[in-house]
Structure formats: structure tokens, C-alpha cells
Steps between C-alpha positions, in 0.01 A plus 500: 500500500866481406600658173717264299585716200352717226478210257289302748243777505525552124405138454210543739372798303503291184331208676214725614457635143502153345265361761259791428516403127618847409750591227786737560321746273181488705685545833739769370205698361318471831808609695578780257852369425662359191524125439875543526460646850269223603749246369771659712273469809443134420867427449606684816698757307278787617304544821145643463411817682258487785228646269554217255486240779167648608370469143623141490326432828173641352542286185575179691288584805339159517832343594592553866854375436554796268394739772758342731765522232423868433554569870831311504627672186405840643686421823802387297496812284511718812829330603659605165458871560 
């Protein structure tokens, strides 16, 4: 999967949260991050760590497209190092 940009994935993270009927507070509590940090993930201003991506995968596990997106984001993050 081609990575378009960080904002594309940020929007996808928000879409998964909204589709799961979860608030930012619920998701940030589950992930162990602040709502501000989650907001930055969703806006593409901050890239989640691999550990956070795994927690997101667990939270949204019923959605196979999220699993595919997690893999793509992880591959993209390896190119940034």
C-alpha cells in the first residue's frame, strides 16, 4: 500500500474511532495517552509508536482494513528512521 502522507493516516485513525463510536477520551484512556496526543495522531501532526499502533489494532480488531493500515503505517515509519 502506498503511503500518501501523515494527514491521510491521521484521518484514517479518526475514521476508525468514529466508526467504533468511541470518544477521544475513551480511546486516549485505552491507549494511555492524553487527548491532545490522540488529536495529534488524528490530525497527522504526530505519528503513533508501534506500541500504540498495536493497541489501536486491538481496539479496532474487528476491522481488517485497520490491520492493513497499521501494517502500512509501520512500514512507512521504518522509512523515516
